[in-house]
C-alpha positions in Angstrom: -11.7 -254.8 61.3 -11.1 -252.0 63.7 -12.9 -248.7 63.3 -9.7 -246.8 62.5 -8.8 -249.3 59.8 -12.2 -248.8 58.2 -11.7 -245.0 58.1 -8.2 -245.4 56.6 -9.6 -247.8 53.9 -12.4 -245.4 53.2 -10.0 -242.5 52.9 -7.6 -244.5 50.6 -10.6 -245.4 48.3 -11.7 -241.7 48.1 -8.1 -240.6 47.4 -7.8 -243.3 44.6 -11.2 -242.1 43.1 -10.1 -238.4 43.1 -6.7 -239.3 41.6 -8.4 -241.4 38.9 -10.8 -238.6 38.1 -8.0 -236.1 37.8 -5.9 -238.4 35.6 -8.9 -239.0 33.3 -9.6 -235.3 33.0 -5.9 -234.6 32.2 -5.8 -237.3 29.5 -9.1 -236.1 28.0 -7.8 -232.5 27.9 -4.7 -233.5 25.9 -6.8 -233.8 22.7 -8.5 -230.5 23.1 -7.3 -227.3 21.3 -5.4 -224.8 23.4 -6.9 -221.5 24.3 -4.7 -218.8 22.8 -4.9 -215.2 23.7 -5.9 -212.9 20.8 -3.1 -211.1 19.0 -3.5 -207.4 19.9 -1.6 -206.2 16.8 -3.8 -204.2 14.4 -5.0 -205.7 11.2 -3.6 -204.7 7.9 -6.7 -202.7 7.1 -6.5 -200.8 10.3 -2.7 -200.1 10.0 -3.0 -198.8 6.5 -6.3 -197.0 7.2 -4.9 -195.1 10.2 -2.3 -193.5 7.9 -4.9 -192.7 5.2 -7.6 -190.1 5.4 -10.8 -189.7 3.5 -10.2 -187.2 0.8 -12.3 -184.4 -0.5 -14.4 -185.6 -3.4 -14.6 -189.0 -1.9 -17.8 -191.0 -1.4 -19.5 -192.6 1.6 -21.5 -195.8 1.2 -24.0 -196.7 4.0 -25.4 -200.2 4.2 -28.4 -200.5 6.3 -29.4 -204.0 7.2 -32.8 -204.6 8.8 -33.0 -207.9 10.8 -36.8 -208.3 10.9 -37.1 -208.6 7.1 -33.4 -209.4 6.2 -33.5 -206.5 3.6 -30.5 -204.3 2.9 -30.6 -200.7 1.7 -27.4 -199.0 0.3 -27.1 -195.3 0.1 -24.2 -193.4 -1.5 -23.4 -189.8 -0.8 -20.5 -187.5 -1.4 -18.2 -187.2 1.6 -19.2 -183.9 3.3 -17.2 -181.8 5.8 -18.0 -184.3 8.6 -16.1 -187.1 6.8 -13.3 -185.4 4.8 -10.0 -185.8 6.5 -11.0 -188.5 9.0 -8.8 -191.4 9.6 -10.0 -195.0 10.2 -9.8 -194.5 14.0 -11.5 -191.2 13.9 -14.3 -192.6 11.8 -14.8 -195.5 14.3 -15.0 -192.9 17.2 -17.4 -190.7 15.3 -19.8 -193.6 14.3 -19.3 -196.3 17.1 -22.7 -198.0 16.1 -21.5 -198.6 12.5 -19.0 -201.2 11.3 -16.5 -200.0 8.8 -16.6 -202.5 5.9 -13.9 -200.7 3.7 -11.8 -197.7 4.0 -10.0 -196.0 1.1 -9.1 -192.3 0.7 -11.6 -192.1 -2.2 -14.4 -194.1 -0.5 -15.5 -195.6 2.8 -18.3 -198.2 3.4 -20.1 -198.3 6.7 -22.7 -200.8 7.8 -25.4 -200.4 10.5 -27.7 -203.2 11.6 -31.2 -202.5 13.0 -33.6 -204.8 14.8 -36.7 -203.8 12.9 -38.4 -203.8 9.5 -37.0 -201.7 6.6 -38.8 -198.6 5.3 -40.6 -200.6 2.5 -42.7 -202.4 5.1 -45.7 -201.0 6.8 -46.7 -201.7 10.4 -50.3 -201.3 11.6 -50.6 -200.9 15.4 -52.4 -199.3 18.2 -52.0 -195.5 18.3 -53.9 -194.1 21.3 -57.3 -195.7 21.1 -57.3 -196.1 17.4 -55.0 -197.6 14.7 -52.0 -196.0 13.1 -49.9 -197.0 10.1 -46.2 -196.7 10.5 -43.0 -197.3 8.6 -39.3 -197.0 9.5 -37.3 -193.9 8.6 -34.5 -194.8 6.2 -31.1 -195.2 7.9 -32.6 -195.4 11.4 -34.7 -197.6 13.6 -37.3 -194.8 14.3 -40.8 -195.3 13.1 -43.0 -192.4 11.8 -46.7 -192.4 11.4 -47.9 -192.1 7.9 -51.6 -192.7 8.3 -54.4 -192.8 10.9 -57.5 -195.0 10.8 -60.6 -194.1 12.7 -61.1 -197.7 13.9 -61.4 -198.2 17.7 -58.8 -200.6 19.0 -61.3 -201.9 21.6 -63.8 -202.8 18.8 -61.3 -205.3 17.3 -61.8 -209.1 17.9 -59.4 -210.6 20.5 -57.1 -212.3 17.9 -56.8 -209.1 15.9 -56.1 -207.0 19.1 -53.1 -209.3 19.9 -51.7 -209.0 16.3 -52.3 -205.2 16.0 -51.2 -204.6 19.6 -47.7 -205.7 18.9 -47.7 -204.4 15.3 -48.9 -206.2 12.2 -46.5 -206.1 9.2 -47.6 -205.5 5.6 -45.5 -205.5 2.4 -47.6 -203.1 0.4 -50.3 -200.3 0.9 -52.7 -202.6 -1.1 -52.3 -205.3 1.6 -53.0 -202.7 4.3 -56.1 -201.5 2.4 -57.5 -205.0 2.2 -56.9 -205.6 5.8 -58.5 -202.3 6.9 -61.6 -203.0 4.8 -61.9 -206.4 6.5 -61.6 -204.8 9.9 -64.2 -202.2 9.1 -66.7 -204.8 7.9 -66.2 -206.9 11.0 -66.3 -203.9 13.5 -69.1 -201.9 12.0 
C-alpha cells in the first residue's frame, strides 16, 4: 500500500470510531431524564404570604437547630414592633439567615441552623494559658465563658492537650467536675 492510502485508511478508521462513540452516547442519553429549568413562579405559601402581614398580638416561634449535637430548641415570643406588619418577603429580607417554616397573620415560625453545640452542652478549652468552660448563648452560635480553672494548659498530658485544645464537650457540670478532678490529680 502506498503511504497516502495508509493515511486515508487511518483517517477513515478514526472517523468511524468517533462516529460510533457519538452514536453510543446519543443512544445512552435517550434513557436519561431531561434537565428542566426551575419554574420561577412563586409557591402558594409565598403568594398568599406576600398578601398577608403579621398582625399585632401574633406570635413568633424560633426553632434553633444545633448540628454538633442534633438538638433543637424552640422559643415562642409575642410579635413585637419589629415583626408586626411584616409580609413574607419583608421577613425574608430582615432575617436572611433564617428559613421561614410557616407564615400566618397570627403566627410565624422561623428556623436557624448553627454549626455548634446547643446551650445545654459545656465545652472545656484553652483560655489563655489556662482552661475555661464555655457554653453557647441561646439562639446564637456565640460562646460565653461561664467558669475558669487555674490549670495550666502546658501541664496537661499530650493527648489531653489535643482534646482540650480543640474543645472537649460535656453534657453536664457533673461530668466537667469529674474530668477537672482527674486533670488536677494528674497535673499536680
